[in-house]
Biopython code that builds the backbone (N, CA, C, O; Angstrom):
import numpy as np
from Bio.PDB.StructureBuilder import StructureBuilder

atoms = [
    (1, "MET", "N", (187.853, -57.635, 35.022)),
    (1, "MET", "CA", (187.542, -58.659, 35.988)),
    (1, "MET", "C", (187.532, -60.035, 35.349)),
    (1, "MET", "O", (187.283, -61.024, 36.038)),
    (2, "ASP", "N", (187.786, -60.124, 34.090)),
    (2, "ASP", "CA", (187.846, -61.408, 33.397)),
    (2, "ASP", "C", (186.541, -62.175, 33.544)),
    (2, "ASP", "O", (186.539, -63.362, 33.873)),
    (3, "ALA", "N", (185.430, -61.485, 33.297)),
    (3, "ALA", "CA", (184.116, -62.126, 33.396)),
    (3, "ALA", "C", (183.259, -61.678, 32.222)),
    (3, "ALA", "O", (183.324, -60.529, 31.786)),
    (4, "TRP", "N", (182.464, -62.596, 31.726)),
    (4, "TRP", "CA", (181.501, -62.275, 30.685)),
    (4, "TRP", "C", (180.140, -62.223, 31.332)),
    (4, "TRP", "O", (179.793, -63.093, 32.130)),
    (5, "VAL", "N", (179.366, -61.211, 30.996)),
    (5, "VAL", "CA", (178.004, -61.124, 31.519)),
    (5, "VAL", "C", (177.049, -60.874, 30.365)),
    (5, "VAL", "O", (177.407, -60.206, 29.395)),
    (6, "PRO", "N", (175.838, -61.403, 30.462)),
    (6, "PRO", "CA", (174.828, -61.122, 29.442)),
    (6, "PRO", "C", (174.490, -59.634, 29.432)),
    (6, "PRO", "O", (174.649, -58.947, 30.441)),
    (7, "MET", "N", (174.032, -59.154, 28.307)),
    (7, "MET", "CA", (173.732, -57.732, 28.148)),
    (7, "MET", "C", (172.767, -57.226, 29.226)),
    (7, "MET", "O", (172.918, -56.100, 29.702)),
    (8, "ASN", "N", (171.800, -58.023, 29.610)),
    (8, "ASN", "CA", (170.823, -57.596, 30.618)),
    (8, "ASN", "C", (171.422, -57.437, 32.008)),
    (8, "ASN", "O", (170.814, -56.807, 32.874)),
    (9, "ASP", "N", (172.600, -57.996, 32.234)),
    (9, "ASP", "CA", (173.221, -57.934, 33.559)),
    (9, "ASP", "C", (174.362, -56.931, 33.658)),
    (9, "ASP", "O", (175.001, -56.828, 34.705)),
    (10, "VAL", "N", (174.626, -56.197, 32.596)),
    (10, "VAL", "CA", (175.726, -55.228, 32.618)),
    (10, "VAL", "C", (175.463, -54.131, 33.646)),
    (10, "VAL", "O", (176.353, -53.789, 34.424)),
    (11, "ILE", "N", (174.276, -53.587, 33.657)),
    (11, "ILE", "CA", (173.971, -52.492, 34.582)),
    (11, "ILE", "C", (174.008, -52.973, 36.032)),
    (11, "ILE", "O", (174.603, -52.292, 36.867)),
    (12, "PRO", "N", (173.396, -54.120, 36.374)),
    (12, "PRO", "CA", (173.533, -54.585, 37.763)),
    (12, "PRO", "C", (174.990, -54.852, 38.162)),
    (12, "PRO", "O", (175.370, -54.590, 39.303)),
    (13, "LEU", "N", (175.803, -55.365, 37.242)),
    (13, "LEU", "CA", (177.209, -55.602, 37.554)),
    (13, "LEU", "C", (177.932, -54.282, 37.791)),
    (13, "LEU", "O", (178.701, -54.157, 38.744)),
    (14, "CYS", "N", (177.692, -53.307, 36.938)),
    (14, "CYS", "CA", (178.313, -51.990, 37.129)),
    (14, "CYS", "C", (177.880, -51.380, 38.458)),
    (14, "CYS", "O", (178.688, -50.767, 39.156)),
    (15, "LYS", "N", (176.611, -51.547, 38.807)),
    (15, "LYS", "CA", (176.108, -51.035, 40.083)),
    (15, "LYS", "C", (176.853, -51.683, 41.242)),
    (15, "LYS", "O", (177.259, -50.995, 42.179)),
    (16, "ALA", "N", (177.037, -52.994, 41.189)),
    (16, "ALA", "CA", (177.756, -53.694, 42.262)),
    (16, "ALA", "C", (179.205, -53.231, 42.342)),
    (16, "ALA", "O", (179.743, -53.069, 43.437)),
    (17, "MET", "N", (179.843, -53.017, 41.193)),
    (17, "MET", "CA", (181.232, -52.543, 41.187)),
    (17, "MET", "C", (181.328, -51.139, 41.770)),
    (17, "MET", "O", (182.221, -50.861, 42.570)),
    (18, "LEU", "N", (180.419, -50.256, 41.379)),
    (18, "LEU", "CA", (180.454, -48.886, 41.885)),
    (18, "LEU", "C", (180.129, -48.821, 43.371)),
    (18, "LEU", "O", (180.711, -48.013, 44.095)),
    (19, "GLU", "N", (179.209, -49.659, 43.836)),
    (19, "GLU", "CA", (178.905, -49.683, 45.262)),
    (19, "GLU", "C", (180.091, -50.204, 46.072)),
    (19, "GLU", "O", (180.353, -49.720, 47.174)),
    (20, "THR", "N", (180.804, -51.182, 45.531)),
    (20, "THR", "CA", (182.007, -51.679, 46.194)),
    (20, "THR", "C", (183.030, -50.557, 46.313)),
    (20, "THR", "O", (183.613, -50.353, 47.378)),
    (21, "TYR", "N", (183.247, -49.833, 45.226)),
    (21, "TYR", "CA", (184.190, -48.707, 45.244)),
    (21, "TYR", "C", (183.718, -47.632, 46.221)),
    (21, "TYR", "O", (184.505, -47.107, 47.009)),
    (22, "ARG", "N", (182.425, -47.312, 46.160)),
    (22, "ARG", "CA", (181.880, -46.275, 47.049)),
    (22, "ARG", "C", (182.090, -46.639, 48.521)),
    (22, "ARG", "O", (182.469, -45.788, 49.325)),
    (23, "ASP", "N", (181.844, -47.894, 48.869)),
    (23, "ASP", "CA", (181.901, -48.303, 50.264)),
    (23, "ASP", "C", (183.313, -48.586, 50.764)),
    (23, "ASP", "O", (183.595, -48.393, 51.947)),
    (24, "LEU", "N", (184.199, -49.036, 49.891)),
    (24, "LEU", "CA", (185.530, -49.463, 50.330)),
    (24, "LEU", "C", (186.676, -48.585, 49.841)),
    (24, "LEU", "O", (187.794, -48.694, 50.344)),
    (25, "GLY", "N", (186.415, -47.722, 48.874)),
    (25, "GLY", "CA", (187.470, -46.885, 48.308)),
    (25, "GLY", "C", (187.911, -45.774, 49.239)),
    (25, "GLY", "O", (187.144, -45.316, 50.086)),
    (26, "SER", "N", (189.150, -45.345, 49.075)),
    (26, "SER", "CA", (189.726, -44.290, 49.906)),
    (26, "SER", "C", (189.258, -42.922, 49.430)),
    (26, "SER", "O", (189.167, -42.662, 48.231)),
    (27, "ARG", "N", (188.966, -42.059, 50.386)),
    (27, "ARG", "CA", (188.603, -40.680, 50.056)),
    (27, "ARG", "C", (189.571, -39.676, 50.680)),
    (27, "ARG", "O", (189.423, -38.467, 50.502)),
    (28, "ARG", "N", (190.558, -40.186, 51.408)),
    (28, "ARG", "CA", (191.495, -39.296, 52.107)),
    (28, "ARG", "C", (192.451, -38.587, 51.165)),
    (28, "ARG", "O", (192.709, -37.395, 51.327)),
    (29, "ASN", "N", (192.971, -39.295, 50.196)),
    (29, "ASN", "CA", (193.978, -38.751, 49.293)),
    (29, "ASN", "C", (193.398, -38.702, 47.878)),
    (29, "ASN", "O", (193.128, -39.745, 47.282)),
    (30, "ARG", "N", (193.208, -37.500, 47.343)),
    (30, "ARG", "CA", (192.596, -37.369, 46.015)),
    (30, "ARG", "C", (193.418, -38.036, 44.924)),
    (30, "ARG", "O", (192.872, -38.419, 43.890)),
    (31, "GLN", "N", (194.709, -38.180, 45.135)),
    (31, "GLN", "CA", (195.556, -38.855, 44.148)),
    (31, "GLN", "C", (195.275, -40.356, 44.111)),
    (31, "GLN", "O", (195.589, -41.025, 43.126)),
    (32, "LYS", "N", (194.688, -40.880, 45.173)),
    (32, "LYS", "CA", (194.428, -42.324, 45.276)),
    (32, "LYS", "C", (192.939, -42.654, 45.215)),
    (32, "LYS", "O", (192.540, -43.760, 45.580)),
    (33, "THR", "N", (192.120, -41.723, 44.763)),
    (33, "THR", "CA", (190.684, -41.978, 44.692)),
    (33, "THR", "C", (190.323, -42.520, 43.313)),
    (33, "THR", "O", (189.589, -41.883, 42.557)),
    (34, "ARG", "N", (190.830, -43.665, 43.003)),
    (34, "ARG", "CA", (190.563, -44.349, 41.735)),
    (34, "ARG", "C", (190.303, -45.822, 42.026)),
    (34, "ARG", "O", (190.840, -46.379, 42.984)),
    (35, "MET", "N", (189.482, -46.441, 41.198)),
    (35, "MET", "CA", (189.197, -47.856, 41.388)),
    (35, "MET", "C", (190.458, -48.690, 41.246)),
    (35, "MET", "O", (190.588, -49.731, 41.889)),
    (36, "MET", "N", (191.393, -48.243, 40.408)),
    (36, "MET", "CA", (192.625, -49.023, 40.233)),
    (36, "MET", "C", (193.399, -49.135, 41.552)),
    (36, "MET", "O", (194.037, -50.156, 41.810)),
    (37, "TRP", "N", (193.345, -48.086, 42.388)),
    (37, "TRP", "CA", (194.047, -48.152, 43.672)),
    (37, "TRP", "C", (193.330, -49.093, 44.628)),
    (37, "TRP", "O", (193.973, -49.781, 45.421)),
    (38, "LEU", "N", (192.008, -49.129, 44.561)),
    (38, "LEU", "CA", (191.261, -50.049, 45.415)),
    (38, "LEU", "C", (191.555, -51.493, 45.017)),
    (38, "LEU", "O", (191.789, -52.337, 45.883)),
    (39, "THR", "N", (191.546, -51.785, 43.720)),
    (39, "THR", "CA", (191.841, -53.159, 43.292)),
    (39, "THR", "C", (193.287, -53.521, 43.590)),
    (39, "THR", "O", (193.585, -54.682, 43.870)),
    (40, "ASP", "N", (194.184, -52.553, 43.534)),
    (40, "ASP", "CA", (195.582, -52.811, 43.882)),
    (40, "ASP", "C", (195.711, -53.114, 45.370)),
    (40, "ASP", "O", (196.454, -54.013, 45.764)),
    (41, "GLU", "N", (194.991, -52.368, 46.189)),
    (41, "GLU", "CA", (195.039, -52.551, 47.643)),
    (41, "GLU", "C", (194.385, -53.876, 48.059)),
    (41, "GLU", "O", (194.935, -54.617, 48.874)),
    (42, "MET", "N", (193.210, -54.162, 47.494)),
    (42, "MET", "CA", (192.471, -55.374, 47.863)),
    (42, "MET", "C", (192.993, -56.617, 47.155)),
    (42, "MET", "O", (192.949, -57.719, 47.704)),
    (43, "GLY", "N", (193.480, -56.438, 45.952)),
    (43, "GLY", "CA", (193.794, -57.570, 45.092)),
    (43, "GLY", "C", (192.567, -57.868, 44.244)),
    (43, "GLY", "O", (191.436, -57.732, 44.711)),
    (44, "ILE", "N", (192.786, -58.269, 43.013)),
    (44, "ILE", "CA", (191.670, -58.463, 42.089)),
    (44, "ILE", "C", (190.743, -59.575, 42.556)),
    (44, "ILE", "O", (189.531, -59.483, 42.364)),
    (45, "GLU", "N", (191.285, -60.617, 43.161)),
    (45, "GLU", "CA", (190.442, -61.730, 43.611)),
    (45, "GLU", "C", (189.493, -61.290, 44.731)),
    (45, "GLU", "O", (188.315, -61.646, 44.722)),
    (46, "GLU", "N", (190.000, -60.527, 45.682)),
    (46, "GLU", "CA", (189.154, -60.043, 46.780)),
    (46, "GLU", "C", (188.114, -59.053, 46.265)),
    (46, "GLU", "O", (186.961, -59.074, 46.697)),
    (47, "PHE", "N", (188.530, -58.176, 45.330)),
    (47, "PHE", "CA", (187.588, -57.225, 44.736)),
    (47, "PHE", "C", (186.495, -57.981, 44.000)),
    (47, "PHE", "O", (185.314, -57.670, 44.155)),
    (48, "ARG", "N", (186.873, -58.968, 43.200)),
    (48, "ARG", "CA", (185.901, -59.769, 42.453)),
    (48, "ARG", "C", (184.939, -60.478, 43.420)),
    (48, "ARG", "O", (183.732, -60.514, 43.178)),
    (49, "ALA", "N", (185.470, -61.036, 44.504)),
    (49, "ALA", "CA", (184.624, -61.725, 45.481)),
    (49, "ALA", "C", (183.622, -60.761, 46.121)),
    (49, "ALA", "O", (182.463, -61.114, 46.336)),
    (50, "GLU", "N", (184.069, -59.562, 46.417)),
    (50, "GLU", "CA", (183.167, -58.560, 47.011)),
    (50, "GLU", "C", (182.072, -58.158, 46.027)),
    (50, "GLU", "O", (180.910, -58.035, 46.413)),
    (51, "VAL", "N", (182.428, -57.954, 44.775)),
    (51, "VAL", "CA", (181.426, -57.611, 43.754)),
    (51, "VAL", "C", (180.441, -58.765, 43.592)),
    (51, "VAL", "O", (179.234, -58.540, 43.509)),
    (52, "GLU", "N", (180.941, -59.991, 43.547)),
    (52, "GLU", "CA", (180.061, -61.150, 43.413)),
    (52, "GLU", "C", (179.147, -61.276, 44.637)),
    (52, "GLU", "O", (177.975, -61.627, 44.493)),
    (53, "ARG", "N", (179.662, -60.998, 45.830)),
    (53, "ARG", "CA", (178.837, -61.042, 47.036)),
    (53, "ARG", "C", (177.689, -60.052, 46.933)),
    (53, "ARG", "O", (176.551, -60.360, 47.288)),
    (54, "ARG", "N", (177.999, -58.870, 46.447)),
    (54, "ARG", "CA", (176.959, -57.844, 46.288)),
    (54, "ARG", "C", (175.966, -58.232, 45.194)),
    (54, "ARG", "O", (174.768, -57.976, 45.319)),
    (55, "MET", "N", (176.463, -58.845, 44.129)),
    (55, "MET", "CA", (175.561, -59.312, 43.068)),
    (55, "MET", "C", (174.624, -60.383, 43.613)),
    (55, "MET", "O", (173.425, -60.357, 43.334)),
    (56, "LEU", "N", (175.158, -61.319, 44.384)),
    (56, "LEU", "CA", (174.332, -62.399, 44.925)),
    (56, "LEU", "C", (173.288, -61.881, 45.905)),
    (56, "LEU", "O", (172.181, -62.414, 45.973)),
    (57, "SER", "N", (173.634, -60.853, 46.659)),
    (57, "SER", "CA", (172.671, -60.342, 47.630)),
    (57, "SER", "C", (171.494, -59.654, 46.937)),
    (57, "SER", "O", (170.372, -59.699, 47.442)),
    (58, "CYS", "N", (171.733, -59.024, 45.797)),
    (58, "CYS", "CA", (170.666, -58.333, 45.069)),
    (58, "CYS", "C", (170.051, -59.193, 43.963)),
    (58, "CYS", "O", (168.873, -59.051, 43.638)),
    (59, "PHE", "N", (170.859, -60.081, 43.393)),
    (59, "PHE", "CA", (170.432, -60.884, 42.255)),
    (59, "PHE", "C", (170.799, -62.341, 42.515)),
    (59, "PHE", "O", (171.865, -62.788, 42.092)),
    (60, "PRO", "N", (169.939, -63.090, 43.203)),
    (60, "PRO", "CA", (170.302, -64.451, 43.614)),
    (60, "PRO", "C", (170.516, -65.430, 42.461)),
    (60, "PRO", "O", (170.959, -66.553, 42.701)),
    (61, "HIS", "N", (170.216, -65.046, 41.219)),
    (61, "HIS", "CA", (170.447, -65.945, 40.091)),
    (61, "HIS", "C", (171.918, -66.008, 39.690)),
    (61, "HIS", "O", (172.280, -66.766, 38.790)),
    (62, "TRP", "N", (172.762, -65.225, 40.342)),
    (62, "TRP", "CA", (174.198, -65.254, 40.044)),
    (62, "TRP", "C", (174.884, -66.331, 40.862)),
    (62, "TRP", "O", (174.635, -66.463, 42.060)),
    (63, "LEU", "N", (175.747, -67.100, 40.218)),
    (63, "LEU", "CA", (176.527, -68.131, 40.901)),
    (63, "LEU", "C", (177.990, -67.962, 40.563)),
    (63, "LEU", "O", (178.340, -67.570, 39.449)),
    (64, "ARG", "N", (178.835, -68.255, 41.517)),
    (64, "ARG", "CA", (180.279, -68.224, 41.258)),
    (64, "ARG", "C", (180.704, -69.563, 40.669)),
    (64, "ARG", "O", (180.344, -70.622, 41.183)),
    (65, "LEU", "N", (181.467, -69.504, 39.596)),
    (65, "LEU", "CA", (181.935, -70.709, 38.934)),
    (65, "LEU", "C", (183.444, -70.854, 39.092)),
    (65, "LEU", "O", (184.102, -69.981, 39.659)),
    (66, "ALA", "N", (183.972, -71.926, 38.604)),
    (66, "ALA", "CA", (185.426, -72.145, 38.607)),
    (66, "ALA", "C", (186.105, -71.012, 37.851)),
    (66, "ALA", "O", (185.490, -70.382, 36.990)),
    (67, "PHE", "N", (187.334, -70.760, 38.159)),
    (67, "PHE", "CA", (188.155, -69.704, 37.551)),
    (67, "PHE", "C", (187.662, -68.318, 37.909)),
    (67, "PHE", "O", (188.020, -67.347, 37.243)),
    (68, "GLY", "N", (186.844, -68.205, 38.952)),
    (68, "GLY", "CA", (186.419, -66.893, 39.441)),
    (68, "GLY", "C", (185.468, -66.165, 38.536)),
    (68, "GLY", "O", (185.323, -64.950, 38.666)),
    (69, "ARG", "N", (184.811, -66.848, 37.624)),
    (69, "ARG", "CA", (183.891, -66.182, 36.726)),
    (69, "ARG", "C", (182.468, -66.306, 37.249)),
    (69, "ARG", "O", (182.098, -67.306, 37.865)),
    (70, "ALA", "N", (181.698, -65.293, 36.998)),
    (70, "ALA", "CA", (180.302, -65.315, 37.413)),
    (70, "ALA", "C", (179.434, -65.714, 36.233)),
    (70, "ALA", "O", (179.760, -65.432, 35.080)),
    (71, "ARG", "N", (178.331, -66.371, 36.534)),
    (71, "ARG", "CA", (177.446, -66.780, 35.468)),
    (71, "ARG", "C", (176.012, -66.659, 35.954)),
    (71, "ARG", "O", (175.709, -66.951, 37.111)),
    (72, "ARG", "N", (175.153, -66.236, 35.079)),
    (72, "ARG", "CA", (173.741, -66.160, 35.385)),
    (72, "ARG", "C", (173.099, -67.505, 35.080)),
    (72, "ARG", "O", (173.352, -68.089, 34.026)),
    (73, "VAL", "N", (172.279, -67.995, 35.982)),
    (73, "VAL", "CA", (171.577, -69.261, 35.750)),
    (73, "VAL", "C", (170.084, -69.081, 35.934)),
    (73, "VAL", "O", (169.323, -70.036, 35.781)),
]
sb = StructureBuilder()
sb.init_structure("model")
sb.init_model(0)
sb.init_chain("A")
sb.init_seg("    ")
for serial, (resi, resn, name, xyz) in enumerate(atoms, 1):
    if name == "N":
        sb.init_residue(resn, " ", resi, " ")
    sb.init_atom(name, np.array(xyz, "f"), 0.0, 1.0, " ", f" {name:<3s}", serial, name[0])
structure = sb.get_structure()
């Protein structure tokens, strides 16, 4: 995702990524049940925006910065 996160935020970021996959990923075709297919379908920018939206809803200290990177403040 081309983002750096502090060590304390790795688990919340992984949680947001997995929840995005859980909620939006395909379950119909077992050959396509991979995060890579979801990011291919959505596009990396849309996937990143969805993960950031989920991070902001649970962790309001996250802000979106230029170049699509997230930063804790």
